[in-house]
N, CA, C and O of each residue as an XYZ file, in Angstrom:
464
protein
N       0.560     -1.418     -0.085
C       0.145     -0.122      0.061
C       0.877      1.480      0.026
O       1.813      1.603      0.816
N       0.635      2.350     -0.569
C       1.313      3.128     -1.118
C       1.240      4.650      0.083
O       0.488      5.595     -0.155
N       1.879      4.618      0.943
C       1.678      5.549      2.188
C       2.631      7.359      1.282
O       3.241      7.545      0.229
N       2.295      8.117      2.280
C       2.067      9.684      1.586
C       3.604     10.017      2.392
O       3.825      9.248      3.328
N       4.379     10.780      2.201
C       5.458     11.141      2.832
C       4.820     12.410      3.719
O       3.675     12.827      3.543
N       5.679     12.907      4.621
C       5.177     13.744      5.467
C       5.316     15.105      5.013
O       6.140     15.169      4.102
N       4.742     16.357      5.359
C       4.761     17.461      4.611
C       3.724     17.873      3.854
O       2.942     17.057      3.366
N       3.591     19.310      3.654
C       2.662     19.405      2.646
C       3.265     19.918      1.092
O       4.487     20.071      1.070
N       2.672     20.142      0.050
C       3.118     20.064     -1.182
C       2.890     21.721     -1.566
O       3.488     22.498     -2.310
N       2.023     21.809     -0.901
C       1.427     23.421     -1.517
C       1.636     24.004     -3.145
O       2.071     25.079     -3.559
N       1.109     22.760     -3.870
C       0.898     22.902     -5.217
C       2.419     23.464     -6.182
O       2.432     24.094     -7.239
N       3.639     22.943     -5.327
C       4.876     23.781     -5.937
C       5.977     22.396     -5.865
O       5.862     21.516     -5.012
N       7.149     22.410     -7.037
C       7.725     21.769     -6.790
C       8.892     22.056     -5.641
O       9.164     23.161     -5.171
N       9.461     20.893     -5.334
C      10.389     20.870     -4.409
C      11.550     22.212     -3.856
O      11.919     22.411     -2.698
N      12.036     23.187     -5.411
C      12.931     23.901     -4.972
C      11.996     24.982     -4.527
O      12.227     25.555     -3.462
N      10.640     25.405     -5.480
C      10.013     26.633     -4.905
C       9.283     26.621     -3.505
O       8.846     27.648     -2.985
N       9.170     25.054     -2.807
C       8.651     25.040     -1.598
C       9.930     25.353     -0.923
O       9.814     26.324     -0.174
N      11.151     24.819     -0.953
C      12.089     25.186     -0.035
C      12.278     26.616     -0.016
O      12.230     27.234      1.047
N      12.468     27.126     -1.013
C      12.496     28.788     -1.121
C      11.544     29.219     -0.482
O      11.888     29.955      0.442
N      10.306     29.040     -0.609
C       9.266     29.929     -0.066
C       9.521     29.446      1.448
O       9.051     30.291      2.209
N      10.127     28.338      2.161
C       9.618     27.967      3.664
C      11.552     29.178      4.139
O      11.741     29.848      5.154
N      12.689     28.944      2.756
C      13.486     30.241      3.049
C      13.005     31.850      3.300
O      13.342     32.606      4.211
N      12.542     31.973      2.720
C      11.926     33.405      2.860
C      10.672     33.479      4.317
O      10.819     34.215      5.294
N      10.134     33.041      4.217
C       8.934     33.155      5.821
C      10.088     32.512      6.642
O      10.180     33.182      7.671
N      10.902     31.628      6.649
C      11.993     31.442      7.958
C      12.606     32.893      8.081
O      12.300     33.494      9.111
N      13.428     33.546      7.181
C      14.244     34.714      7.249
C      13.337     35.917      7.694
O      13.957     36.805      8.280
N      12.103     36.102      7.544
C      11.416     37.233      7.656
C      10.783     36.759      9.095
O      10.419     37.746      9.735
N      10.595     35.752      9.649
C       9.872     35.029     11.225
C      11.522     35.398     11.722
O      11.585     36.163     12.684
N      12.609     35.004     11.247
C      13.686     35.263     12.262
C      14.305     36.829     12.549
O      15.005     37.228     13.479
N      13.907     37.351     11.691
C      14.048     38.863     11.868
C      12.753     39.615     12.699
O      12.961     40.210     13.757
N      11.739     39.539     12.246
C      10.618     39.747     13.047
C      10.041     39.276     14.037
O       9.272     39.811     14.836
N      10.571     37.875     13.948
C      10.016     37.116     15.352
C       8.589     36.875     15.350
O       8.256     36.256     16.360
N       7.615     37.148     14.561
C       6.319     37.181     14.648
C       5.865     37.668     12.898
O       6.269     38.733     12.429
N       4.957     36.665     12.072
C       4.633     36.712     11.216
C       3.164     36.611     10.483
O       2.782     35.440     10.459
N       2.446     37.328     10.013
C       0.915     36.080      9.893
C       0.779     35.702      8.642
O       1.259     36.462      7.800
N       0.216     34.661      8.252
C       0.526     33.723      7.040
C      -0.957     33.017      7.175
O      -1.908     33.223      7.929
N      -0.718     32.084      6.094
C      -1.733     30.890      6.093
C      -1.913     30.033      7.387
O      -0.828     29.875      7.945
N      -2.702     29.579      7.874
C      -2.788     28.416      8.640
C      -1.330     27.080      8.059
O      -0.252     26.670      8.489
N      -1.862     26.954      7.359
C      -1.238     25.367      6.884
C       0.372     25.357      6.628
O       1.286     24.536      6.709
N       0.188     26.901      6.230
C       2.308     27.743      6.251
C       2.555     27.547      7.237
O       3.393     26.654      7.365
N       2.117     28.096      8.334
C       2.253     28.418      9.631
C       2.941     27.017     10.338
O       4.000     26.986     10.964
N       1.980     25.811     10.040
C       1.860     24.709     11.036
C       3.364     23.856     10.113
O       4.010     23.018     10.742
N       3.682     24.133      8.928
C       4.905     23.827      8.420
C       6.074     24.401      8.642
O       7.217     23.946      8.701
N       5.522     25.729      8.786
C       7.240     26.528      9.085
C       7.585     26.324     10.183
O       8.799     26.293     10.390
N       6.442     26.061     11.549
C       6.890     25.766     12.779
C       7.785     24.544     12.758
O       8.637     24.426     13.638
N       7.636     23.541     11.724
C       8.876     22.663     11.747
C       9.943     22.861     11.373
O      10.914     22.524     12.052
N      10.080     23.547     10.025
C      11.313     24.065      9.612
C      12.040     25.024     10.364
O      13.253     25.101     10.170
N      11.443     25.830     11.264
C      11.941     27.241     12.181
C      12.551     26.693     13.077
O      13.635     27.222     13.326
N      12.228     25.636     13.806
C      12.239     24.841     15.124
C      13.547     24.502     15.202
O      14.341     24.967     16.020
N      13.882     23.380     14.029
C      14.913     22.713     13.630
C      16.330     23.628     13.865
O      17.425     23.286     14.313
N      15.870     24.847     13.405
C      17.429     25.622     13.312
C      17.512     26.410     14.506
O      18.505     27.014     14.910
N      16.459     26.353     14.996
C      16.738     27.020     16.884
C      17.403     26.273     17.230
O      18.579     26.635     17.290
N      17.166     25.177     17.554
C      17.779     23.731     18.431
C      18.917     23.566     17.646
O      19.706     22.889     18.306
N      19.432     23.875     16.470
C      21.178     23.813     16.019
C      21.541     25.034     16.477
O      22.685     24.909     16.914
N      21.162     26.167     16.609
C      22.025     27.321     17.154
C      22.241     27.061     18.163
O      23.403     27.224     18.534
N      21.187     26.496     19.178
C      21.115     26.362     20.507
C      22.804     25.871     20.844
O      23.495     26.356     21.739
N      23.253     24.737     19.826
C      24.619     24.395     20.191
C      25.819     25.678     20.367
O      26.571     25.752     21.339
N      25.813     26.416     19.489
C      26.456     27.569     19.366
C      27.886     27.374     19.318
O      28.714     28.122     19.839
N      28.264     25.718     18.281
C      29.597     25.535     18.198
C      29.974     26.182     16.269
O      29.381     27.051     15.629
N      30.749     25.610     16.007
C      31.552     26.544     14.361
C      30.791     25.596     13.558
O      30.460     26.113     12.491
N      30.336     24.205     13.710
C      29.994     22.989     12.901
C      28.197     23.801     13.015
O      27.624     23.983     11.941
N      27.706     24.081     13.900
C      26.611     24.619     13.814
C      26.012     26.036     13.057
O      24.972     26.260     12.438
N      27.050     26.776     13.377
C      27.228     27.902     12.335
C      27.367     28.101     11.036
O      26.873     28.960     10.306
N      28.201     27.087     10.782
C      28.814     26.798      9.466
C      27.323     26.203      8.550
O      26.908     26.623      7.469
N      26.760     25.129      9.401
C      25.197     24.588      8.904
C      24.219     25.636      8.891
O      23.356     25.486      8.026
N      24.105     26.737      9.668
C      23.558     27.895      9.159
C      23.512     28.677      8.515
O      22.496     29.106      7.966
N      24.921     29.185      8.381
C      25.180     29.598      6.985
C      25.116     29.610      5.506
O      25.335     30.518      4.705
N      24.605     27.833      5.273
C      23.984     26.939      4.380
C      22.985     27.713      4.118
O      23.084     28.378      3.088
N      21.843     27.850      4.884
C      20.742     28.132      4.462
C      20.422     29.896      4.897
O      19.381     30.320      4.397
N      21.112     30.778      5.648
C      20.675     31.985      5.975
C      21.663     32.841      5.930
O      22.749     32.321      6.186
N      21.697     34.156      5.660
C      22.829     34.881      5.573
C      23.010     34.978      7.374
O      22.395     34.482      8.318
N      24.488     36.122      7.206
C      25.279     36.107      7.916
C      24.387     37.113      9.481
O      24.460     36.846     10.681
N      23.787     38.014      8.927
C      23.433     38.449      9.853
C      21.674     37.920     10.562
O      20.961     38.332     11.477
N      21.605     37.155      9.845
C      20.088     36.114     10.703
C      20.502     35.172     11.240
O      19.843     34.684     12.158
N      21.810     34.569     10.824
C      22.485     33.444     11.740
C      23.156     34.568     12.810
O      22.576     34.407     13.884
N      23.661     35.109     12.865
C      24.449     35.867     14.018
C      23.165     36.743     15.174
O      23.487     37.066     16.318
N      21.892     36.984     14.661
C      20.568     36.901     15.483
C      20.327     35.563     15.849
O      20.015     35.391     17.027
N      20.394     34.607     15.142
C      19.948     33.510     16.007
C      21.259     32.513     17.153
O      21.046     31.725     18.074
N      22.193     32.872     16.722
C      22.955     32.315     17.359
C      22.904     33.475     19.079
O      22.614     33.173     20.237
N      23.217     34.430     18.617
C      23.355     35.869     19.905
C      22.203     35.668     20.902
O      22.301     35.268     22.063
N      20.630     36.167     19.955
C      19.744     36.945     20.246
C      18.755     35.655     20.881
O      18.557     35.476     22.082
N      18.278     34.937     19.923
C      17.307     33.864     19.905
C      17.684     32.612     20.611
O      17.091     32.232     21.621
N      18.875     31.851     19.960
C      18.929     30.785     20.946
C      19.128     30.775     22.453
O      18.642     29.954     23.232
N      20.068     32.007     22.810
C      19.964     32.094     24.159
C      18.731     31.806     25.168
O      18.756     31.045     26.135
N      17.460     32.726     24.640
C      16.553     32.603     25.252
C      15.854     31.337     25.854
O      15.153     31.283     26.865
N      16.310     30.046     24.753
C      15.427     28.705     24.972
C      16.765     28.007     25.495
O      16.809     26.859     25.054
N      18.000     28.355     26.382
C      18.908     27.502     26.803
C      18.171     26.340     27.121
O      18.443     25.324     26.481
N      16.998     26.273     28.273
C      16.867     25.542     29.072
C      15.319     24.619     28.498
O      14.811     23.655     29.069
N      14.939     25.156     27.480
C      13.681     25.129     26.868
C      13.971     23.434     25.894
O      14.967     23.469     25.172
N      13.373     22.428     25.887
C      13.788     21.426     24.944
C      12.802     21.200     23.825
O      12.565     20.110     23.306
N      12.301     22.263     23.541
C      11.463     22.396     22.158
C      10.137     23.331     22.250
O       9.845     23.901     23.301
N       9.523     23.421     21.319
C       8.334     24.147     21.256
C       8.617     25.400     21.539
O       8.325     25.927     22.613
N       9.270     26.028     20.497
C       9.850     27.746     20.767
C       8.634     28.467     19.914
O       8.591     29.688     20.064
N       7.884     28.032     19.254
C       6.726     28.870     18.532
C       5.675     28.527     18.899
O       5.452     27.366     19.242
N       4.670     29.597     18.909
C       3.413     28.994     19.019
C       2.207     30.254     17.861
O       2.357     31.398     17.434
N       1.201     29.312     17.770
C       0.360     29.591     16.555
C      -0.819     29.862     17.356
O      -1.433     29.231     18.217
N      -1.007     31.560     16.531
C      -2.680     31.993     17.253
C      -3.476     31.906     15.495
O      -2.995     32.398     14.475
N      -4.728     31.164     15.609
C      -5.420     30.991     14.629
C      -6.103     32.224     14.403
O      -6.502     32.685     15.472
N      -6.364     32.873     13.498
C      -6.991     34.006     13.014
C      -8.576     33.131     12.063
O      -8.871     31.977     11.749
N      -9.145     34.357     11.934
C     -10.559     33.921     10.977
C      -9.990     33.885      9.602
O      -8.791     34.003      9.350
N     -11.110     33.682      8.582
C     -10.730     33.364      7.002
C     -10.335     34.900      6.518
O     -10.664     35.919      7.126
N      -9.426     34.840      5.085
C      -8.940     36.084      4.739
C     -10.036     36.383      4.264
O     -10.824     35.449      4.123
N     -10.477     37.748      3.856
C     -11.813     38.159      3.319
C     -11.804     37.957      1.826
O     -12.913     37.869      1.299
N     -10.427     37.843      0.830
C     -10.820     37.546     -0.598
C     -10.974     36.197     -1.011
O     -11.606     36.125     -2.065
N     -10.612     35.091     -0.543
C     -10.457     33.997     -0.845
C     -11.105     32.757      0.147
O     -11.473     31.651     -0.249
N     -11.131     33.245      1.484
C     -11.776     32.617      2.535
C     -10.582     31.561      3.329
O     -11.107     30.653      3.974
N      -9.347     31.585      3.342
C      -8.390     30.729      3.151
C      -8.134     30.870      4.710
O      -8.229     32.082      4.907
N      -7.857     30.250      5.918
C      -7.419     30.281      7.076
C      -5.821     30.796      7.937
O      -4.670     30.361      7.960
N      -6.436     31.749      8.459
C      -5.153     33.058      8.475
C      -4.534     32.248     10.039
O      -5.167     31.413     10.686
N      -3.711     32.565     10.234
C      -2.180     32.355     11.398
C      -1.502     33.267     11.879
O      -1.148     34.163     11.113
N      -1.173     33.313     13.072
C       0.220     34.209     13.287
C       0.976     33.073     14.097
O       0.548     32.111     14.734
N       1.835     33.383     13.925
C       3.208     32.293     14.431
C       4.326     33.139     14.966
O       4.828     33.949     14.186
N       4.700     33.073     15.971
C       5.471     34.112     16.886
C       6.756     32.752     17.738
O       6.707     31.525     17.834
N       7.584     33.612     18.112
C       8.308     33.053     19.192
C       7.896     33.029     20.789
O       7.960     34.102     21.390
N       7.527     31.994     21.411
C       7.243     31.861     22.685
C       8.472     32.796     23.596
O       9.686     32.595     23.640
N       7.650     33.870     24.280
C       8.721     34.640     25.383
C       9.345     34.087     26.573
O      10.094     34.783     27.258
């Protein structure tokens, strides 16, 4: 029996999906709170929390790994500002607030933000 792989496809090829989440994650790390669709927020949560956990290590290997995906200023903010806040927290760095539907097309909206 055929089993589906985890994750949503969003009607995009893999490269476009990866670019979408890199852009969302970049804005999320800079602003620490963004408004997007509910399904994108749920997928972004998985994507973003992996990198925060990696940044908590603060070693050179972690820094080089993060530089493969993000620019220097974002990696610096991740390692110096965001990761130390969650030093003792084992996971669950983000929170999703569900909002009402968008007026134009009725899709469910959400706000994703870092937990204080």
